[in-house]
N, C-alpha and C positions, 0 to 999 in steps of 0.2 A: 327781583320783587321786593317791594319795601314791605318789612315785619317789625316784629315787636319785640322776639323773641329767635335769638342766638347764640347756640353754648360758645362761653365766653363772654359775652356781655349780657351787661344787667343795667336796662337801661332807668331803673330808679334811683341807681347807687349813680349811672352818671348823672340825671337830674337834681342831686341832693348832691354829688360833685362840686355840679355847673355852679349851683347859687350858692357853695362857699366859696369858688374863685369869682365872684360877678360874676358869674358867664351868664347874659341878660339870655332867654330861653322863653319863647314864645306858641302857650298850646302844644299841644303833645307831641313827644320828642319819638322818632321812627329810626330805622336802623336798615340798610341793605349791603349786606357780604360784598364786598369789593373783590376782594381776592381770597382764594380760605386755606391757604396755611403752609400753600407753597417755601414764604416766607415767615412773614406776620400776616394775624391774620387784620383785617383794611375795611373797614367802613364808613361806610356815607349814614352821616349822620343829618336827618331834616325839619325842622322842628316851620311850624306855619313862617318863618321869614328868614331864618341864615340856612343856609348846610353849611356842616365840619366832615372834618374826616377823622376816625380813629383808627389809634392801629396800637397793637400790641401782640408779642406774644402765640407760637400753636399753644393748647393745651396741653401737649405732649410733645416727649421727642425734644427738649432744650439742645442745644447746640452753645454751647459757653461763649461767648460775646458778639454771638451770633443775633438776638432779639434783644439789644442796649435801646429800649425805648428814651433814653435821657441823652443816652448819645447823638441821636435821631435830631433829636429837639436841641441841645444844646446849639448843634453842627446851622441846623438850619436857621438858629435866633442871631446866629452869629456871622452870615450868610447875608441877613435882610438887605443890606447896606451894598453889598457890590457886585462884581458884572457878571457873580451865578446868582440865576435867579429859584426861588427857594417858593414854595408858602407858606403864608404868614401863619407865626407859633401863634398859641394857644392857651395851652395849659396842659404842662405837665402833672400826672401823678406814678408816683414813684410809691404810694401805699399800697401792698401787696392785700391787705382789707379789705380796700372799696370793690374792685372787679378777681380778685384774687392772682389778679400777674402786674405791671405796672403796666400803664397805658397814653400815649400822646392822643391831643387833638390839636389837628392848627384847620385851618382857616381852606374850605375849600375852590380850589383852581380851574377854570375853566375850563377846554382846547379836548386835544384826539391822543389818545391814548392808543400807539400805537403795537401791537402785539402780535399779531399774525400775519400771516405772505396773506391774506385776504382783507387786512387792512393795507399792505404794503399796494393795495394790486388798483384801487384808485391815483392810486402818486403818476405825474405824470415821470419822465426821466430825468426831466430836467430840475421839480421838485424836488425827486430824493438825492439828485447830487446838492442841493440847495440843503436838504436836510443832514445828510454827512457833516461837509461844511461845517453846518451849526452846531450839530453834537460833537466834531473835533474844538474850533473854534471852542464852546464853553466846559471841555476838560480841558486846555490849557489854561482858560480864563482861572478854574480852580485850584489848578498846580500856583498860576501863577501870584493866589491872596499871600497877602504876608500875616502869617497864624499872628504873630504877635500886636500886630495890629489891629484885628476883629475879635482880640481877649480869647486864644484858643492855644496860647503858650503852652499850657498844660496838660493840652486835648491827645496825646499821644507819647512814649517817651520814643522817637524816633533811632537814637540809636540803639544797631544793632536791630531792627526790624525784617530785616531778610533773614536773620537766622531765625530769628521767636515765630515769625510768621511757620517757614518750614517746619518748626516743630510745632506748634501749634495748632496748625491742618493734618498731621499725622496725629493729634492725639483726640481731636476729632472724629479723626477716624475711628479710632476706637472704641469709641463714646456710639458710634452710629452704626457702624459697621454690620451687614445678617449677611455677610461670609467670609472668606477667608479671601483672596488678592494679591498673592507673592509680591504680583508687578508696580505693584503702589507701593509696598514698604523697598523696593530696589528705585522707585522716582523719586521718594524721598531721599535713598539713603544718596541716590546722583545730585540730590538739590543741597543736604547738605554738605559734598564734597565741595562744589560751586557754588557756592556763597559770592558776590561781589564783598572785594577789600572796602570797597568806599561806596557812597550811593548820596542823591540828590535829597532833599526831605519837603516834603510840604504837605496841605493838607489831603487827603484823595479820600474819595469817593466811596469803591473797596467794589462795585458794585452795579460801574457807568455800561448800558447799552441804552436802547430806542426804547423799551418804552419803560424806562425808570425815569423816562421822563412823559412832560405834560406839553403836546406841544400844540403853538396857537396858528401855528400858519406851519407848511413845510420848511422854510425857513424863517422860523422864533420860534425858539423852546422857550411855554410859559415859566415853568419848576424843574429842577430836577427831585426826585423821590427819592423814596426809600436808601435812607441816609444809615441804615444801622449797623454796619458793617467800616463805617468810615472813620477819618484817624489821621495822625500824626506820622506819617512814610514817604514811602516814594514814589515818586511820583510815574517812575516809572513797572512799577508797578501795576499801578491802577491803568494805563495805556495797554498793556499785557491782557488783560482780564478783559476789557473792552473787546480788544483782538480775537482771544478766546473764546468768544462767547461767538463767533461768526457758525464756530463746529456746527454741523448739522446735527452734533448732538442734544444740543440743545432744545431743538425740536421733542425726544421724548424727554426733555426734563420738565417742558413746558404743558405738556399733554394737546401738542398741536403743531404744525407748521409754525414755526414762527420769521415774523419781518426780520428778527435778525439774521437768520440764516438764508436770507435770499440771496439768489447768484444775485439781481438787480443791482443787488449792493456793491462799493469798496471791498474786494477782500483786507486779509487781515495787514500785510505788510504797507498796501497803497497804505491803509487806514494810518498804518506807524508811521510813513512816508511824510504825511499830513501835518499830522502832528510834529514831529519833526520844523518841518518848517514853520507851522505858528512858533515853533519855543526856542527852535536851535540847539534843543540836546541832541548828544550826543549818545543813540539807542546800540553802546555796548552792551557788550554779556549779552542778547538778547534772546539768544538759546534757555538760559537761566528764566530769564523775565516770563517766558511763553511757557516753561518747563512747571514754576509755581505753581501759574493762572490755570494752567491744567488739571495739577493736584486742588486745588482749591474749588475748580469750579464738580472737578469729581467728584469728593463728598460731600458738597452740597444735594450731587443728585442718591447719594447715597444716606442721605439725612433725609430727604423727604418718601426715602422710600421708607428705613424705617417709621418716619410719623405716620406714614399711612397705614405700614402692619400694626400699628400699634393704635391703628382707628381715631389718629389726631387732627386726621385733617378732611374741609369741609368741600365737596363739592367735586365736579370727574375728572380726567388726565393725571393720574399721580401713579398711577399704576404698570407706567412703562420705565418710570423714573431711571429703576436699576439697571436698564440698559445704557445707558449712557455713560457709565463707571469707568466699563471695561475700554472706549474706545478712548476715550478722553487719557486715561492713564498710558495708552500708546502712544497719543500725538505729543499727550508731553517726552518722554521717553526719546522721543523721534525728536523731538525740537533740542534735546540734548546730546543730538547725535546718535543716538541707539538706534 
């Protein structure tokens, strides 16, 4: 539904910001909530001629590094001429006085976002094969981009990335936890003791799956979106995250039957194998990477629960996210041999 008032969005302030940045506006600005706070708040902004997408952090329950608008904007700008399709960047606001939080504006990219099993039902088996092949190809293309060549040399600290990730998601848990969960601490301890001594370096998306892309057709990605967790890190961690999203617990996190958990899609092992064939990468220490990915997703689910209980989410489907945490932690321990 198109409206002029949404929590976390001030259209008067946005119009003033657009004017200051020489972004042409034709007529009244209107807004439609696209995504209501499982991650960032995402709005479709329209006037009488143009469509934009504005993203900003949730209004409460923030987790550090998980809602970085400047990071998202920078990586999209850097990748615009690469083999990785992204939305065109328009403007970034880092001044929280403008609208209470940083926000980023990109051009609108048309196409289909496949979020649910119902969305996927329209695809034939051949189209699903084409889609998953394309998703793996795009992820491989991202990991092949030279960060220095696109101006992202300082985009992250790849040295010690895996060690920091293990520590980061343990800290995030302490910020958002709503109950005690000893098994999560056990998973963290196991991961901390199993960090691979060496790892590759690439740009990583951090949240890659089918519904974080816009499809122009089943076999073509028009844009990869939701880059707020991107950095320079280990490409196998990125791959493992994509594979971990195949876990059925994702349904509780998004509040509906996710397209990415469908049994019609390749399983995690097949997805990883397709990626290895595209890239030639050795999937050594794969159990560690899967364990880390399950820890991360478990903490994300708890963060959604934390924000929902704080009244910082808009829309429905948040009340079951807490049910995903235990199964994800158990799957992470299983990946490590427990």
